[in-house]
ROGUDO-301500 format. One record per residue: residue in three letters; residue number from 1; x, y, z negated of N, C-alpha, C, CB in turn. Coordinates in pm, 1 decimal, always signed. Glycine has a CB too. Layout:
{r "ALA", NUM, {X, Y, Z}, {X, Y, Z}, {X, Y, Z}, {X, Y, Z}};
...
This chain:
{r "UNK", 1, {+2448.3, -2821.6, -2696.6}, {+2392.0, -2747.8, -2587.1}, {+2272.5, -2791.5, -2502.3}, {+2488.9, -2730.6, -2504.9}};
{r "UNK", 2, {+2226.2, -2709.9, -2438.0}, {+2113.0, -2767.3, -2369.8}, {+2108.0, -2700.6, -2254.3}, {+1986.4, -2761.8, -2439.0}};
{r "UNK", 3, {+2080.0, -2810.6, -2142.4}, {+2061.3, -2750.0, -1991.6}, {+1932.5, -2721.2, -1974.0}, {+2101.3, -2842.5, -1873.0}};
{r "UNK", 4, {+1924.6, -2613.1, -1899.8}, {+1754.7, -2571.7, -1850.6}, {+1768.6, -2493.5, -1720.3}, {+1659.8, -2457.4, -1973.9}};
{r "UNK", 5, {+1670.4, -2508.6, -1659.7}, {+1662.9, -2463.0, -1545.7}, {+1657.0, -2293.8, -1542.1}, {+1550.3, -2532.4, -1488.7}};
{r "UNK", 6, {+1740.2, -2215.9, -1438.2}, {+1742.0, -2092.4, -1406.3}, {+1610.0, -2040.0, -1354.4}, {+1842.0, -2075.6, -1320.7}};
{r "UNK", 7, {+1502.4, -1954.9, -1390.4}, {+1394.8, -1902.5, -1352.8}, {+1400.1, -1771.4, -1301.3}, {+1317.8, -1910.2, -1443.2}};
{r "UNK", 8, {+1408.5, -1712.6, -1206.5}, {+1408.3, -1561.4, -1150.6}, {+1306.6, -1524.8, -1142.3}, {+1458.6, -1528.4, -1033.8}};
{r "UNK", 9, {+1288.0, -1392.9, -1118.5}, {+1164.2, -1332.7, -1111.2}, {+1154.5, -1257.1, -979.9}, {+1142.0, -1245.1, -1229.2}};
{r "UNK", 10, {+1263.4, -1269.3, -893.1}, {+1300.4, -1184.0, -781.1}, {+1354.0, -1061.3, -813.5}, {+1196.3, -1159.9, -700.3}};
{r "UNK", 11, {+1466.9, -1044.3, -895.3}, {+1552.7, -941.9, -910.1}, {+1699.8, -1013.2, -917.8}, {+1511.2, -854.0, -1037.7}};
{r "UNK", 12, {+1662.1, -1126.4, -909.2}, {+1783.5, -1208.6, -967.0}, {+1868.5, -1210.6, -1106.5}, {+1872.7, -1184.1, -885.0}};
{r "UNK", 13, {+1753.8, -1184.7, -1196.4}, {+1784.5, -1159.4, -1348.9}, {+1673.4, -1316.4, -1375.8}, {+1718.4, -956.6, -1432.6}};
{r "UNK", 14, {+1742.6, -1346.5, -1483.2}, {+1636.9, -1466.0, -1558.6}, {+1536.2, -1408.6, -1612.7}, {+1694.2, -1554.0, -1677.5}};
{r "UNK", 15, {+1429.5, -1502.2, -1589.6}, {+1295.7, -1428.1, -1650.3}, {+1311.6, -1440.6, -1796.0}, {+1143.8, -1498.6, -1603.0}};
{r "UNK", 16, {+1193.5, -1344.3, -1836.0}, {+1203.7, -1298.8, -1969.3}, {+1205.3, -1186.2, -1961.0}, {+1298.4, -1335.6, -2043.3}};
{r "UNK", 17, {+1331.1, -1111.2, -2019.6}, {+1366.0, -1019.8, -2049.0}, {+1330.4, -968.9, -2209.6}, {+1328.2, -956.5, -1949.5}};
{r "UNK", 18, {+1360.2, -862.0, -2231.7}, {+1337.3, -801.1, -2350.3}, {+1169.3, -812.1, -2421.0}, {+1382.4, -653.9, -2318.4}};
{r "UNK", 19, {+1148.4, -827.7, -2544.3}, {+1037.1, -798.6, -2552.3}, {+995.6, -689.5, -2623.9}, {+989.1, -885.6, -2581.9}};
{r "UNK", 20, {+1100.4, -589.2, -2659.4}, {+1110.4, -463.5, -2693.7}, {+1087.1, -346.2, -2610.7}, {+1212.9, -455.6, -2734.2}};
{r "UNK", 21, {+1069.0, -235.6, -2654.5}, {+1043.4, -122.7, -2553.5}, {+1182.7, -33.8, -2577.4}, {+885.5, -28.4, -2588.1}};
{r "UNK", 22, {+1241.9, +6.8, -2452.3}, {+1343.5, +83.3, -2420.0}, {+1332.7, +211.6, -2501.4}, {+1346.6, +103.6, -2276.9}};
{r "UNK", 23, {+1425.6, +296.0, -2483.7}, {+1423.2, +424.3, -2528.6}, {+1320.4, +534.1, -2472.2}, {+1548.4, +465.6, -2509.4}};
{r "UNK", 24, {+1339.1, +531.7, -2282.9}, {+1235.9, +610.7, -2260.6}, {+1109.5, +576.5, -2280.3}, {+1241.0, +645.6, -2158.5}};
{r "UNK", 25, {+1065.4, +419.5, -2260.9}, {+938.6, +363.7, -2291.3}, {+875.9, +431.1, -2412.7}, {+951.9, +217.1, -2313.0}};
{r "UNK", 26, {+947.1, +432.0, -2537.9}, {+938.4, +454.0, -2695.1}, {+884.7, +594.1, -2678.1}, {+1092.9, +440.8, -2793.8}};
{r "UNK", 27, {+951.2, +672.8, -2621.5}, {+924.9, +815.2, -2581.4}, {+800.8, +825.8, -2515.4}, {+1029.3, +871.5, -2493.0}};
{r "UNK", 28, {+741.3, +793.2, -2409.1}, {+650.3, +792.6, -2339.3}, {+507.7, +720.8, -2457.8}, {+705.4, +710.1, -2198.0}};
{r "UNK", 29, {+516.9, +642.1, -2509.7}, {+423.3, +581.1, -2587.2}, {+415.4, +630.0, -2721.9}, {+444.5, +450.1, -2587.9}};
{r "UNK", 30, {+509.1, +718.2, -2742.1}, {+488.7, +807.8, -2879.0}, {+400.5, +910.7, -2895.2}, {+598.4, +871.5, -2914.2}};
{r "UNK", 31, {+335.7, +909.0, -3023.3}, {+248.7, +1045.3, -3044.7}, {+296.8, +1163.1, -3028.2}, {+201.0, +1061.4, -3163.7}};
{r "UNK", 32, {+251.3, +1294.0, -2986.8}, {+299.1, +1433.8, -3021.4}, {+188.3, +1515.3, -2975.5}, {+439.9, +1478.7, -2953.0}};
{r "UNK", 33, {+156.5, +1599.4, -3091.8}, {+71.6, +1682.2, -3089.2}, {-76.0, +1571.5, -3128.7}, {+85.8, +1767.4, -2940.3}};
{r "UNK", 34, {-63.2, +1482.0, -3175.3}, {-200.5, +1430.1, -3213.9}, {-235.1, +1317.0, -3107.6}, {-317.3, +1554.4, -3213.2}};
{r "UNK", 35, {-143.1, +1296.5, -2982.2}, {-196.0, +1198.3, -2867.5}, {-103.6, +1164.4, -2807.8}, {-287.6, +1240.9, -2771.4}};
{r "UNK", 36, {-98.7, +1049.7, -2783.8}, {+6.7, +957.7, -2713.6}, {+43.0, +1059.4, -2583.8}, {-64.2, +785.7, -2662.0}};
{r "UNK", 37, {+192.4, +1061.5, -2576.7}, {+241.4, +1141.5, -2495.1}, {+227.3, +1111.7, -2350.0}, {+358.5, +1154.9, -2529.1}};
{r "UNK", 38, {+197.5, +1002.9, -2284.0}, {+194.3, +938.7, -2173.4}, {+40.2, +1004.0, -2152.6}, {+225.9, +768.0, -2180.6}};
{r "UNK", 39, {-39.7, +968.2, -2244.6}, {-206.2, +1017.5, -2233.2}, {-201.9, +1161.4, -2156.2}, {-290.6, +1042.7, -2409.3}};
{r "UNK", 40, {-92.1, +1276.7, -2241.9}, {-88.5, +1409.6, -2206.0}, {-59.1, +1433.8, -2102.7}, {-27.5, +1475.9, -2263.7}};
{r "UNK", 41, {+62.3, +1364.3, -2058.4}, {+105.1, +1383.7, -1928.9}, {-0.1, +1367.6, -1801.4}, {+212.9, +1292.2, -1916.5}};
{r "UNK", 42, {-90.6, +1258.0, -1857.1}, {-175.4, +1199.9, -1736.0}, {-275.9, +1313.0, -1732.2}, {-250.4, +1036.8, -1759.2}};
{r "UNK", 43, {-302.8, +1401.3, -1821.1}, {-391.5, +1495.5, -1811.8}, {-331.7, +1610.3, -1734.9}, {-438.3, +1529.8, -1940.2}};
{r "UNK", 44, {-224.8, +1645.8, -1693.9}, {-147.6, +1733.3, -1634.7}, {-263.8, +1740.2, -1481.9}, {+34.7, +1670.5, -1621.4}};
{r "UNK", 45, {-260.3, +1839.4, -1452.6}, {-305.6, +1882.4, -1295.3}, {-179.1, +1874.9, -1203.2}, {-369.7, +2051.1, -1285.4}};
{r "UNK", 46, {-214.0, +1819.2, -1086.5}, {-115.3, +1808.5, -970.7}, {-56.7, +1962.3, -953.0}, {-195.8, +1748.7, -822.3}};
{r "UNK", 47, {+94.7, +1934.1, -937.2}, {+163.5, +2070.5, -903.3}, {+225.0, +2103.6, -1092.2}, {+12.7, +2218.0, -817.4}};
{r "UNK", 48, {+166.0, +2023.4, -1184.3}, {+257.9, +2057.0, -1334.7}, {+323.0, +1938.6, -1360.2}, {+166.2, +2096.8, -1482.6}};
{r "UNK", 49, {+430.2, +1991.4, -1422.6}, {+535.2, +1908.4, -1460.6}, {+549.5, +1887.1, -1604.6}, {+652.1, +1957.6, -1410.4}};
{r "UNK", 50, {+599.5, +1805.9, -1688.1}, {+679.5, +1798.3, -1799.2}, {+804.8, +1811.9, -1826.2}, {+667.2, +1718.2, -1835.8}};
{r "UNK", 51, {+900.9, +1881.6, -1908.6}, {+1042.5, +1864.5, -1893.2}, {+1087.6, +1813.6, -2052.4}, {+1119.1, +2017.7, -1835.8}};
{r "UNK", 52, {+1159.5, +1680.6, -2032.9}, {+1206.3, +1626.3, -2168.3}, {+1352.3, +1630.2, -2174.5}, {+1158.9, +1479.9, -2194.7}};
{r "UNK", 53, {+1402.1, +1732.3, -2278.7}, {+1582.4, +1730.8, -2275.9}, {+1631.5, +1568.4, -2350.4}, {+1661.5, +1896.7, -2404.2}};
{r "UNK", 54, {+1750.4, +1553.3, -2290.8}, {+1786.7, +1431.0, -2336.6}, {+1779.7, +1388.1, -2460.0}, {+1887.6, +1412.7, -2310.0}};
{r "UNK", 55, {+1813.2, +1503.9, -2567.9}, {+1823.7, +1500.3, -2680.4}, {+1664.8, +1450.6, -2773.5}, {+1884.9, +1634.9, -2700.5}};
{r "UNK", 56, {+1576.0, +1475.5, -2676.8}, {+1435.6, +1417.8, -2710.5}, {+1415.5, +1280.9, -2690.4}, {+1333.1, +1479.5, -2635.2}};
{r "UNK", 57, {+1533.6, +1182.0, -2630.0}, {+1510.4, +1065.1, -2628.3}, {+1617.1, +977.2, -2728.6}, {+1508.8, +1033.7, -2488.5}};
{r "UNK", 58, {+1724.5, +1080.3, -2776.0}, {+1811.0, +1003.9, -2890.2}, {+1725.5, +971.4, -2997.5}, {+1932.5, +1089.2, -2951.6}};
{r "UNK", 59, {+1615.6, +1002.3, -3056.6}, {+1569.9, +1008.4, -3164.9}, {+1492.9, +833.0, -3156.3}, {+1475.2, +1157.6, -3181.5}};
{r "UNK", 60, {+1468.1, +788.0, -2999.4}, {+1416.4, +659.9, -2974.9}, {+1537.1, +550.6, -2926.8}, {+1301.5, +677.8, -2863.9}};
{r "UNK", 61, {+1656.2, +585.2, -2952.5}, {+1766.1, +521.1, -2947.7}, {+1871.9, +528.1, -2808.4}, {+1718.9, +394.6, -2976.2}};
{r "UNK", 62, {+1826.5, +598.1, -2763.6}, {+1884.4, +605.1, -2606.7}, {+2046.6, +721.3, -2661.0}, {+1721.0, +712.9, -2455.5}};
{r "UNK", 63, {+2139.2, +659.8, -2603.0}, {+2276.7, +771.5, -2622.6}, {+2329.1, +819.2, -2484.4}, {+2421.9, +692.4, -2704.2}};
{r "UNK", 64, {+2218.7, +793.2, -2364.0}, {+2223.8, +859.7, -2246.5}, {+2290.2, +997.3, -2240.9}, {+2098.9, +868.2, -2204.4}};
{r "UNK", 65, {+2406.4, +1006.6, -2175.9}, {+2456.0, +1140.6, -2159.6}, {+2397.5, +1226.4, -2033.0}, {+2606.5, +1128.2, -2148.2}};
{r "UNK", 66, {+2339.8, +1116.5, -1947.1}, {+2287.8, +1164.4, -1809.9}, {+2128.2, +1122.5, -1826.4}, {+2373.6, +1081.6, -1666.0}};
{r "UNK", 67, {+2051.0, +1167.1, -1732.4}, {+1886.9, +1127.0, -1739.6}, {+1862.4, +974.7, -1633.1}, {+1775.6, +1289.5, -1661.3}};
{r "UNK", 68, {+1964.6, +959.0, -1540.3}, {+1958.5, +879.8, -1429.6}, {+1898.6, +786.1, -1495.4}, {+2078.2, +844.4, -1355.4}};
{r "UNK", 69, {+1922.7, +698.4, -1575.7}, {+1858.7, +577.6, -1610.4}, {+1699.4, +552.1, -1684.9}, {+1955.7, +527.3, -1692.3}};
{r "UNK", 70, {+1696.4, +698.7, -1780.7}, {+1554.0, +718.7, -1828.2}, {+1454.4, +757.5, -1711.1}, {+1551.3, +833.7, -1939.0}};
{r "UNK", 71, {+1480.6, +813.4, -1628.0}, {+1421.8, +840.0, -1505.4}, {+1351.9, +704.2, -1448.5}, {+1532.1, +898.0, -1409.1}};
{r "UNK", 72, {+1434.4, +626.6, -1425.0}, {+1421.0, +501.3, -1352.7}, {+1328.7, +399.1, -1450.0}, {+1577.3, +438.8, -1318.5}};
{r "UNK", 73, {+1332.7, +408.4, -1567.8}, {+1271.2, +336.8, -1681.4}, {+1095.9, +385.2, -1689.0}, {+1366.3, +383.4, -1832.3}};
{r "UNK", 74, {+1091.3, +552.3, -1673.5}, {+990.9, +612.3, -1703.5}, {+921.4, +546.3, -1583.4}, {+1001.9, +764.5, -1722.5}};
{r "UNK", 75, {+982.0, +546.4, -1431.2}, {+902.8, +531.6, -1319.5}, {+876.8, +416.1, -1329.4}, {+947.8, +564.2, -1199.5}};
{r "UNK", 76, {+938.9, +270.4, -1366.5}, {+894.5, +197.4, -1361.2}, {+721.3, +126.7, -1445.1}, {+1000.7, +167.0, -1368.2}};
{r "UNK", 77, {+725.8, +206.1, -1557.1}, {+627.4, +220.8, -1635.8}, {+499.2, +253.6, -1556.1}, {+662.6, +316.0, -1731.5}};
{r "UNK", 78, {+494.8, +379.5, -1473.2}, {+401.1, +452.3, -1396.5}, {+400.7, +363.7, -1282.1}, {+436.3, +603.9, -1366.3}};
{r "UNK", 79, {+474.0, +303.8, -1235.1}, {+421.8, +174.4, -1124.2}, {+363.3, +67.1, -1144.5}, {+508.5, +115.0, -1061.7}};
{r "UNK", 80, {+408.2, +38.4, -1287.7}, {+324.4, -60.1, -1315.5}, {+164.2, -82.3, -1391.6}, {+403.5, -115.3, -1371.4}};
{r "UNK", 81, {+140.5, +67.7, -1435.4}, {+35.5, +101.0, -1448.1}, {-48.4, +181.7, -1334.5}, {+49.2, +152.0, -1549.8}};
{r "UNK", 82, {+21.2, +168.4, -1213.7}, {-23.5, +275.7, -1065.1}, {-67.4, +387.2, -1153.4}, {-177.0, +215.5, -934.6}};
{r "UNK", 83, {+15.5, +467.6, -1213.0}, {-23.5, +589.4, -1258.4}, {+40.3, +715.0, -1175.3}, {+12.1, +592.7, -1402.8}};
{r "UNK", 84, {-28.9, +818.0, -1132.3}, {+19.5, +900.0, -1072.8}, {+114.5, +1018.6, -1105.5}, {-61.0, +924.5, -1033.3}};
{r "UNK", 85, {+226.5, +944.8, -1154.8}, {+314.5, +1021.0, -1213.8}, {+462.4, +992.8, -1161.1}, {+298.3, +1001.6, -1356.0}};
{r "UNK", 86, {+542.3, +1082.1, -1147.2}, {+688.2, +1010.0, -1129.3}, {+801.3, +1137.7, -1207.0}, {+729.2, +977.9, -921.1}};
{r "UNK", 87, {+898.9, +1053.6, -1235.5}, {+1004.9, +1120.8, -1312.5}, {+1113.1, +1119.8, -1215.4}, {+1044.3, +1051.1, -1451.8}};
{r "UNK", 88, {+1216.2, +1248.1, -1237.1}, {+1322.5, +1256.3, -1199.5}, {+1413.0, +1321.2, -1298.7}, {+1315.0, +1307.3, -1088.6}};
{r "UNK", 89, {+1563.4, +1274.8, -1249.8}, {+1652.1, +1295.2, -1364.6}, {+1696.4, +1454.4, -1294.6}, {+1793.2, +1154.9, -1390.7}};
{r "UNK", 90, {+1749.5, +1520.8, -1386.0}, {+1792.5, +1660.5, -1366.7}, {+1931.3, +1680.9, -1436.2}, {+1683.0, +1761.7, -1426.1}};
{r "UNK", 91, {+2046.9, +1566.7, -1460.0}, {+2120.9, +1615.7, -1533.8}, {+2109.9, +1582.1, -1688.3}, {+2110.3, +1732.9, -1503.5}};
{r "UNK", 92, {+2072.4, +1701.8, -1772.3}, {+2044.0, +1672.6, -1892.2}, {+1898.8, +1684.3, -1979.6}, {+2129.4, +1736.6, -1939.6}};
{r "UNK", 93, {+1802.2, +1636.8, -1841.8}, {+1659.8, +1675.9, -1835.0}, {+1602.8, +1564.3, -1760.7}, {+1631.1, +1817.8, -1765.8}};
{r "UNK", 94, {+1452.8, +1508.5, -1829.9}, {+1409.8, +1459.3, -1713.8}, {+1285.3, +1527.7, -1667.0}, {+1392.9, +1321.9, -1726.1}};
{r "UNK", 95, {+1238.3, +1556.8, -1546.0}, {+1117.2, +1622.8, -1539.1}, {+1021.6, +1508.6, -1485.1}, {+1125.6, +1756.3, -1447.0}};
{r "UNK", 96, {+902.5, +1515.2, -1540.7}, {+780.6, +1430.1, -1507.7}, {+652.8, +1536.6, -1404.4}, {+708.6, +1372.9, -1684.0}};
{r "UNK", 97, {+649.1, +1492.5, -1312.3}, {+562.7, +1547.0, -1230.6}, {+446.1, +1491.8, -1176.6}, {+620.1, +1579.3, -1148.5}};
{r "UNK", 98, {+325.3, +1539.9, -1221.5}, {+210.8, +1480.5, -1176.5}, {+176.7, +1471.6, -1022.6}, {+113.2, +1545.3, -1240.1}};
{r "UNK", 99, {+130.9, +1354.9, -954.5}, {+123.7, +1337.0, -802.0}, {-63.1, +1352.6, -763.3}, {+202.7, +1154.2, -756.5}};
{r "UNK", 100, {-57.4, +1400.6, -658.7}, {-183.7, +1382.3, -610.8}, {-267.2, +1274.1, -641.8}, {-176.8, +1384.2, -496.2}};
{r "UNK", 101, {-204.1, +1124.8, -602.8}, {-256.1, +1012.2, -611.2}, {-138.2, +940.9, -646.2}, {-329.8, +970.4, -498.1}};
{r "UNK", 102, {-134.0, +807.4, -678.0}, {-38.8, +710.0, -701.1}, {+7.5, +682.5, -568.3}, {-88.7, +589.6, -775.0}};
{r "UNK", 103, {+101.3, +679.2, -516.0}, {+173.3, +647.0, -385.9}, {+302.2, +574.7, -454.5}, {+212.3, +794.4, -281.0}};
{r "UNK", 104, {+329.4, +460.7, -399.1}, {+435.9, +365.8, -434.6}, {+542.5, +414.7, -323.4}, {+387.4, +194.3, -425.5}};
{r "UNK", 105, {+547.8, +478.4, -227.0}, {+646.1, +514.9, -117.5}, {+694.2, +606.4, -195.8}, {+601.0, +561.8, +29.2}};
{r "UNK", 106, {+656.8, +721.6, -285.8}, {+719.6, +818.5, -349.8}, {+866.1, +763.6, -441.8}, {+603.8, +882.3, -439.2}};
{r "UNK", 107, {+869.5, +644.7, -480.2}, {+969.8, +610.3, -582.1}, {+1087.2, +553.9, -511.8}, {+915.6, +510.4, -687.5}};
{r "UNK", 108, {+1175.4, +574.0, -567.5}, {+1314.7, +523.6, -485.1}, {+1318.1, +357.8, -535.5}, {+1486.3, +627.2, -544.6}};
{r "UNK", 109, {+1449.0, +307.3, -449.0}, {+1459.9, +151.1, -452.6}, {+1463.5, +114.5, -611.0}, {+1607.7, +92.2, -368.0}};
{r "UNK", 110, {+1543.7, +191.5, -661.8}, {+1582.0, +122.9, -836.7}, {+1469.2, +123.3, -895.7}, {+1688.8, +211.9, -949.1}};
{r "UNK", 111, {+1344.5, +236.1, -870.2}, {+1240.8, +243.8, -961.5}, {+1156.4, +145.6, -910.6}, {+1177.5, +377.1, -977.7}};
{r "UNK", 112, {+1137.7, +80.8, -826.5}, {+1068.5, -37.6, -807.3}, {+1130.6, -167.4, -830.1}, {+1025.7, -36.9, -688.9}};
{r "UNK", 113, {+1237.1, -181.0, -860.7}, {+1308.0, -296.9, -931.7}, {+1216.1, -358.1, -1063.0}, {+1461.5, -237.4, -988.3}};
{r "UNK", 114, {+1159.9, -535.7, -1032.1}, {+1064.9, -530.7, -1110.1}, {+1155.7, -567.9, -1251.5}, {+940.9, -627.4, -1060.0}};
{r "UNK", 115, {+1072.3, -572.3, -1350.0}, {+1138.9, -579.6, -1510.1}, {+1108.0, -709.8, -1539.3}, {+1073.2, -473.1, -1637.0}};
{r "UNK", 116, {+1197.6, -773.8, -1665.4}, {+1145.7, -925.9, -1675.5}, {+1020.3, -939.0, -1717.8}, {+1220.6, -1010.6, -1765.4}};
{r "UNK", 117, {+970.3, -1054.3, -1718.5}, {+841.1, -1098.8, -1730.9}, {+810.8, -1065.0, -1857.7}, {+819.3, -1235.5, -1702.7}};
{r "UNK", 118, {+882.3, -1088.7, -1971.6}, {+874.6, -1061.0, -2155.0}, {+839.5, -910.1, -2117.3}, {+1056.5, -1087.6, -2280.6}};
{r "UNK", 119, {+920.4, -799.8, -2063.2}, {+920.8, -730.8, -2101.1}, {+802.7, -638.2, -2024.5}, {+1036.0, -715.7, -2116.5}};
{r "UNK", 120, {+774.2, -671.9, -1880.8}, {+612.2, -643.6, -1831.7}, {+507.7, -642.0, -1889.0}, {+566.8, -712.4, -1757.0}};
{r "UNK", 121, {+511.7, -807.6, -2002.6}, {+389.7, -800.6, -2071.5}, {+425.8, -726.7, -2173.9}, {+326.4, -923.9, -2109.3}};
{r "UNK", 122, {+514.4, -656.2, -2213.5}, {+541.5, -547.7, -2330.9}, {+445.0, -451.7, -2329.2}, {+675.7, -472.2, -2322.4}};
{r "UNK", 123, {+498.4, -425.0, -2169.3}, {+492.9, -279.7, -2146.8}, {+324.7, -264.0, -2101.5}, {+617.0, -226.3, -2016.5}};
{r "UNK", 124, {+278.1, -371.3, -2053.4}, {+159.8, -377.7, -2002.9}, {+64.5, -369.9, -2136.1}, {+146.8, -505.5, -1911.0}};
{r "UNK", 125, {+110.6, -420.6, -2210.8}, {+12.3, -414.0, -2340.3}, {+21.6, -283.7, -2392.5}, {+47.7, -517.6, -2460.7}};
{r "UNK", 126, {+78.4, -206.2, -2412.6}, {+116.2, -61.7, -2452.8}, {+15.9, +26.3, -2372.0}, {+280.7, -21.5, -2415.5}};
{r "UNK", 127, {+36.3, -16.4, -2219.9}, {-20.0, +52.1, -2116.4}, {-165.4, +18.3, -2168.1}, {+26.5, +4.7, -1960.6}};
{r "UNK", 128, {-191.2, -78.3, -2193.7}, {-369.3, -123.3, -2196.4}, {-426.0, -45.4, -2295.9}, {-412.6, -293.4, -2239.8}};
{r "UNK", 129, {-339.2, -23.3, -2449.6}, {-380.7, +64.7, -2543.2}, {-410.2, +196.3, -2537.1}, {-313.6, +61.1, -2616.4}};
{r "UNK", 130, {-303.4, +288.2, -2438.1}, {-300.3, +408.8, -2358.3}, {-452.7, +428.3, -2291.1}, {-178.0, +394.6, -2241.8}};
{r "UNK", 131, {-483.9, +342.5, -2184.4}, {-552.8, +351.2, -2072.7}, {-725.6, +293.3, -2144.4}, {-464.5, +246.3, -1938.3}};
{r "UNK", 132, {-711.2, +239.2, -2270.9}, {-821.7, +217.5, -2282.8}, {-934.5, +292.3, -2324.1}, {-813.1, +145.8, -2329.6}};
């Protein structure tokens, strides 16, 4: 056995986190109609929204029966990239709305919880690909 120091990143969890994308993130960074889904969503105008049913997330490994955790995962990506989109769960679907401008005050407390350092690195790398 090896004894190591516990390093936290502000949310009480040991730093690091997973180095792979979750189901909601895979959905967001996947291709749809020849374009990355996030890029398509970013092209919406303020007042438009995208709607995704829970079944759309199943092929990415989600076994969610309600949309609550999926919307939080999406919002964490939007916050990390300062992207003017916000996701809200509606039982059997997730609604993603375009905001006039990125505004951190629009997000819930759960949305603002920080991810582990490794997970942040993984998501930032994917964001860099899309936003480049």
